[in-house]
C-alpha positions as CSV (number, residue, x, y, z in Angstrom):
1,M,119.4,108.3,18.8
2,S,115.9,109.6,18.4
3,G,113.0,107.1,18.1
4,R,112.1,108.7,14.8
5,L,115.6,108.3,13.2
6,L,115.4,104.8,14.4
7,L,112.1,104.0,12.8
8,I,113.5,105.6,9.4
9,I,116.4,103.5,9.6
10,G,114.3,100.4,10.2
11,L,112.2,101.0,7.4
12,A,115.0,101.6,5.1
13,L,116.6,98.3,6.0
14,L,113.2,96.5,5.6
15,A,112.7,97.7,2.0
16,S,116.1,96.8,1.2
17,T,115.0,93.0,1.5
18,Y,112.4,93.5,-1.3
19,N,113.3,93.8,-5.2
20,S,113.0,97.2,-6.4
21,P,110.2,98.0,-8.5
22,A,110.4,98.7,-12.2
23,P,111.4,102.3,-13.0
24,L,108.7,104.8,-14.0
25,I,109.8,106.2,-17.6
26,Y,108.8,108.9,-19.7
27,K,109.0,109.0,-23.2
28,R,107.9,112.1,-25.2
29,G,104.9,111.1,-27.3
30,Y,104.1,107.8,-25.4
31,G,103.6,109.0,-21.7
32,W,105.0,107.4,-18.7
33,S,105.2,103.6,-18.4
34,Y,106.9,101.0,-16.2
35,E,109.7,99.2,-17.9
36,P,110.7,96.1,-16.1
37,A,113.7,94.0,-17.0
38,T,113.4,90.6,-19.2
39,R,110.8,88.1,-17.6
40,D,110.8,84.6,-18.9
41,G,112.7,85.0,-22.1
42,K,109.7,87.3,-23.4
43,L,110.0,90.7,-25.0
44,R,111.6,93.1,-22.6
45,D,109.3,96.2,-21.8
46,G,112.3,98.6,-22.0
47,D,113.7,97.6,-25.3
48,W,110.8,98.1,-27.7
49,E,112.1,100.8,-29.9
50,R,113.3,100.1,-33.4
51,K,114.9,102.0,-36.4
52,R,112.7,100.7,-39.1
53,A,108.9,100.7,-39.4
54,K,108.7,96.9,-40.5
55,D,110.7,96.1,-37.2
56,Q,108.9,98.4,-34.8
57,L,105.5,96.8,-36.1
58,E,107.0,93.4,-35.5
59,V,107.8,94.3,-31.9
60,S,104.2,95.4,-31.5
61,L,102.7,92.3,-33.0
62,R,105.2,90.0,-30.9
63,A,104.0,91.9,-27.6
64,F,100.5,91.6,-28.5
65,E,100.9,87.8,-28.9
66,E,102.8,87.5,-25.5
67,E,99.8,89.8,-24.2
68,N,102.0,92.5,-23.1
69,Y,99.7,95.0,-24.4
70,S,101.3,98.1,-23.0
71,V,104.3,97.3,-25.2
72,S,102.4,96.5,-28.1
73,Y,100.5,99.9,-27.9
74,K,103.7,101.7,-27.6
75,A,105.3,100.0,-30.5
76,A,102.4,100.4,-32.7
77,R,101.9,104.1,-31.9
78,R,105.8,104.8,-32.6
79,V,105.1,103.4,-36.2
80,I,102.1,105.8,-36.6
81,K,104.2,108.8,-35.0
82,E,107.4,108.1,-36.8
83,W,106.4,106.6,-40.0
84,P,102.8,107.7,-41.0
85,L,102.8,107.3,-44.5
86,S,104.6,103.7,-44.6
87,D,102.9,100.6,-45.5
88,F,103.1,99.2,-42.1
89,A,100.9,102.2,-40.7
90,P,97.4,100.7,-41.1
91,A,98.4,97.5,-39.6
92,A,100.1,99.5,-36.4
93,Q,96.8,101.6,-36.1
94,Y,94.9,98.5,-36.0
95,Y,97.1,97.1,-33.1
96,V,96.6,100.3,-31.3
97,G,93.0,99.8,-31.1
98,R,93.3,95.9,-30.4
99,S,95.9,96.7,-27.5
100,Y,93.0,99.2,-26.0
101,E,90.4,96.5,-26.6
102,A,92.4,93.8,-25.0
103,R,92.8,95.9,-21.8
104,G,89.2,96.6,-21.5
105,R,89.4,100.2,-22.9
106,D,86.7,99.8,-25.2
107,E,85.6,103.6,-25.8
108,K,89.5,104.2,-26.8
109,A,89.7,101.1,-28.9
110,F,86.6,102.3,-30.8
111,K,88.0,105.7,-31.4
112,E,91.1,104.0,-32.6
113,Y,89.3,101.8,-35.0
114,Q,87.4,104.7,-36.1
115,K,90.8,106.5,-37.1
116,L,91.8,103.3,-38.9
117,L,88.7,103.3,-41.0
118,E,88.8,106.8,-41.8
119,N,92.4,107.2,-42.5
120,Y,92.9,103.7,-44.4
121,P,89.4,103.0,-45.8
122,K,91.0,100.6,-48.3
123,I,92.2,98.1,-45.6
124,E,91.6,94.4,-46.2
125,N,89.8,93.7,-42.9
126,Y,87.7,96.7,-43.0
127,Q,84.5,94.4,-42.1
128,E,86.5,92.7,-39.3
129,V,87.1,96.3,-38.0
130,L,83.6,97.2,-38.3
131,T,82.3,94.0,-36.7
132,R,84.7,95.0,-33.6
133,Q,83.3,98.5,-33.3
134,Y,79.8,96.6,-33.3
135,E,80.5,94.4,-30.6
136,I,82.1,97.2,-28.3
137,A,78.8,99.2,-29.0
138,N,76.9,96.2,-27.9
139,R,78.8,96.1,-24.6
140,Y,77.7,99.5,-23.8
141,L,74.2,98.7,-24.9
142,A,74.4,95.9,-22.2
143,G,75.3,98.2,-19.7
144,K,79.2,98.5,-19.6
145,R,80.1,101.7,-18.1
146,F,82.2,104.6,-20.0
147,R,85.1,106.0,-18.2
148,L,85.5,109.2,-16.5
149,F,88.9,111.0,-18.0
150,G,89.2,107.6,-19.9
151,R,90.2,105.9,-16.6
152,I,87.7,105.4,-14.0
153,P,84.5,103.3,-15.1
154,L,81.7,105.5,-13.7
155,Y,78.5,105.9,-16.0
156,R,76.2,104.5,-18.6
157,S,75.2,106.5,-21.5
158,M,72.7,105.3,-24.1
159,E,73.3,108.6,-26.0
160,K,76.9,107.8,-26.5
161,T,76.0,104.2,-27.3
162,V,73.6,105.5,-30.0
163,K,76.5,107.7,-31.6
164,M,78.7,104.8,-31.8
165,Y,75.9,103.0,-33.8
166,E,75.6,105.9,-36.0
167,K,79.1,105.8,-36.7
168,I,79.2,102.2,-37.5
169,I,76.3,102.7,-40.1
170,K,78.1,105.5,-41.7
171,N,81.4,103.5,-42.0
172,G,79.3,101.0,-43.9
173,P,75.8,101.6,-44.4
174,Y,75.2,98.2,-46.5
175,S,77.8,96.3,-44.2
176,D,76.9,93.0,-42.5
177,V,76.6,94.6,-39.2
178,A,74.8,97.9,-40.2
179,P,71.1,96.6,-40.3
180,D,71.5,95.2,-36.6
181,A,73.2,98.4,-35.5
182,Q,70.1,100.4,-36.9
183,M,67.8,98.3,-35.0
184,K,69.9,98.8,-31.8
185,I,69.7,102.5,-32.2
186,G,65.9,102.1,-31.6
187,T,66.7,99.6,-28.7
188,A,68.9,102.4,-27.1
189,N,66.4,105.1,-27.5
190,E,63.7,102.8,-25.8
191,K,66.2,102.2,-22.9
192,Q,66.0,106.2,-22.4
193,D,62.1,106.3,-23.0
194,K,62.8,108.2,-26.2
195,F,59.8,106.7,-28.0
196,L,59.8,109.0,-31.0
197,P,63.5,108.4,-31.8
198,A,63.1,105.0,-31.2
199,V,60.4,104.3,-33.6
200,R,62.1,106.6,-36.2
201,A,65.2,104.3,-36.0
202,Y,63.0,101.2,-36.5
203,E,61.3,102.7,-39.4
204,K,64.4,103.6,-40.9
205,A,65.8,100.2,-40.5
206,A,62.3,99.0,-42.4
207,D,62.9,101.2,-45.0
208,R,66.8,100.9,-45.8
209,Y,66.9,97.2,-45.3
210,H,63.5,96.5,-46.7
211,D,65.0,93.7,-48.9
212,R,66.2,91.8,-45.7
213,K,62.9,90.2,-44.7
214,N,63.9,89.4,-41.2
215,I,65.3,93.0,-40.4
216,A,62.1,94.6,-42.0
217,A,59.6,92.6,-40.2
218,D,61.5,93.0,-36.9
219,A,61.6,96.8,-37.4
220,I,58.0,97.1,-38.4
221,Y,56.9,95.1,-35.3
222,K,59.2,96.7,-32.8
223,A,58.0,100.0,-34.3
224,G,54.3,99.0,-33.4
225,E,55.6,97.8,-29.8
226,T,57.1,101.3,-29.3
227,Y,54.0,103.1,-30.1
228,Y,52.2,100.6,-27.8
229,A,54.4,101.2,-24.8
230,Q,54.2,105.1,-25.6
231,A,50.5,104.9,-25.7
232,K,50.4,103.0,-22.3
233,A,52.9,105.2,-20.7
234,A,50.5,108.3,-21.8
235,E,47.5,106.6,-20.3
236,Y,46.5,105.5,-23.8
237,D,47.1,108.5,-26.0
238,Q,44.7,108.2,-28.6
239,G,46.9,109.7,-31.3
240,V,49.8,107.3,-30.3
241,A,47.4,104.4,-30.1
242,K,46.3,104.8,-33.7
243,K,49.7,105.0,-35.0
244,A,50.3,101.6,-33.1
245,I,47.3,100.3,-34.6
246,E,48.3,101.3,-38.2
247,T,51.8,100.0,-37.6
248,F,50.7,96.6,-36.2
249,T,48.2,96.3,-39.1
250,D,51.0,96.9,-41.7
251,F,52.9,94.1,-39.8
252,V,50.1,91.6,-40.1
253,S,49.3,92.6,-43.7
254,L,53.1,92.3,-44.8
255,Y,54.2,89.1,-42.9
256,P,51.1,87.1,-42.5
257,E,53.5,84.2,-41.8
258,D,55.4,85.5,-38.8
259,E,55.2,84.2,-35.6
260,R,54.2,87.4,-33.9
261,V,51.0,87.9,-35.8
262,E,48.7,86.7,-33.1
263,D,50.4,88.6,-30.4
264,A,50.1,92.0,-33.0
265,R,46.3,91.1,-33.3
266,K,46.0,91.0,-29.5
267,K,47.7,94.2,-29.3
268,I,45.5,95.6,-32.0
269,D,42.3,94.6,-30.0
270,N,43.6,95.7,-26.8
271,L,44.1,99.2,-28.2
272,R,40.9,99.3,-29.8
273,T,39.2,98.6,-26.7
274,E,40.9,101.4,-24.9
275,Q,40.2,103.7,-27.7
276,A,36.5,102.6,-27.3
277,R,37.0,102.9,-23.3
278,G,38.3,106.9,-24.1
279,A,35.4,107.6,-26.4
280,M,33.0,106.2,-23.7
281,E,34.3,108.3,-21.2
282,V,34.0,111.4,-23.3
283,A,30.4,110.3,-24.0
284,K,29.5,110.3,-20.4
285,Y,30.7,113.6,-19.9
286,Y,28.7,115.1,-22.6
287,L,25.7,113.1,-21.4
288,K,26.1,114.6,-17.9
289,R,25.7,118.0,-19.2
290,K,23.0,117.1,-21.3
291,N,25.0,117.8,-24.7
292,Y,23.1,114.8,-26.3
293,N,24.5,115.6,-29.8
294,G,27.9,115.3,-28.4
295,A,27.3,112.3,-26.4
296,L,25.6,110.5,-29.6
297,V,28.6,111.3,-31.6
298,Y,31.1,109.6,-29.0
299,Y,28.8,106.5,-28.3
300,N,28.7,106.0,-31.9
301,E,32.7,106.2,-31.8
302,V,32.8,103.5,-29.2
303,L,31.1,101.2,-31.9
304,V,33.4,102.4,-34.7
305,K,36.5,101.8,-32.5
306,S,35.7,98.3,-31.0
307,P,32.0,96.9,-32.1
308,N,32.7,93.8,-30.0
309,S,34.1,95.4,-27.0
310,I,32.7,95.3,-23.3
311,Y,31.5,98.9,-23.9
312,S,29.4,98.1,-27.1
313,D,26.2,97.2,-25.4
314,E,26.2,100.1,-23.3
315,A,26.8,102.4,-25.9
316,K,24.2,101.0,-28.1
317,K,21.6,101.4,-25.2
318,Q,22.6,105.0,-24.7
319,I,22.4,105.8,-28.4
320,E,18.6,104.5,-28.4
321,E,17.7,106.5,-25.4
322,I,19.5,109.6,-26.6
323,K,17.7,109.4,-29.7
324,G,14.5,108.8,-28.1
325,K,15.2,112.1,-26.1
326,L,16.0,113.9,-29.2
327,N,12.9,112.7,-31.2
328,T,10.7,113.8,-28.1
329,T,12.5,117.2,-28.3
330,N,12.0,117.7,-31.9
331,Q,8.2,116.9,-31.6
């Protein structure tokens, strides 16, 4: 007997000492799944189909309680497939989403919840489902990875996260979670250094939810912070710096009692100082080329932007000297 044959027989004998794995079963409309025998008296995976919608939904609920989410999903899916117009279909759709979420398949869960809200908008637990969508989006905002082919956790995406929040707001623009969802669109855009979309998201939150003081105040402050970050990233872009100052000024005026007012004022002073520095550099440029009128304009701009900055004394000195030169020239 050859060595290869002996090896095959030995492996076969070894394998026979272990229990056979559960059979892999394919059912049309439900896909492949392992269906082991009964365990600990709980619902048997291979015995989940029922002939009535009510009984089928009860199988899904029981399986979910037993944390057998695969069977819960299949039973709920069968209710939707076989009895789509029954009174049990909305609950079944809900448990399809819950089964995905319980297994960490958040993107699929979100989509199933979306189907629930779109197909059955009169469900009693509408707000709960919105909250579940919101919590899923929050997990992706915090860095959870989206799955490749719905299977392999591979990549983060703030763009897809933004779309989730947008759907949540569309589902319930004045729901309990909508204001925070709108704010987090701004946060997600900031994470991508998309400053303008972030500002727009915050401004939209301030406008739409102006009657909610905490949201409106937070939105205006964050819009100012975003402009401030953009101004710094662009080496103090003068146009963006101006918008940041205007936004922080609005914040201080509208919410004088807010604890962030002092910080907003400091940022305003910082921005004005930088504006003065920028004007000073332009003034020096003109002065070096003996364009005294141009230099005079920008030295005055230094005093307008920040009259008490570290650049103001030098600006005043140069203004006096330039005026003297211009007077001498005119004589």
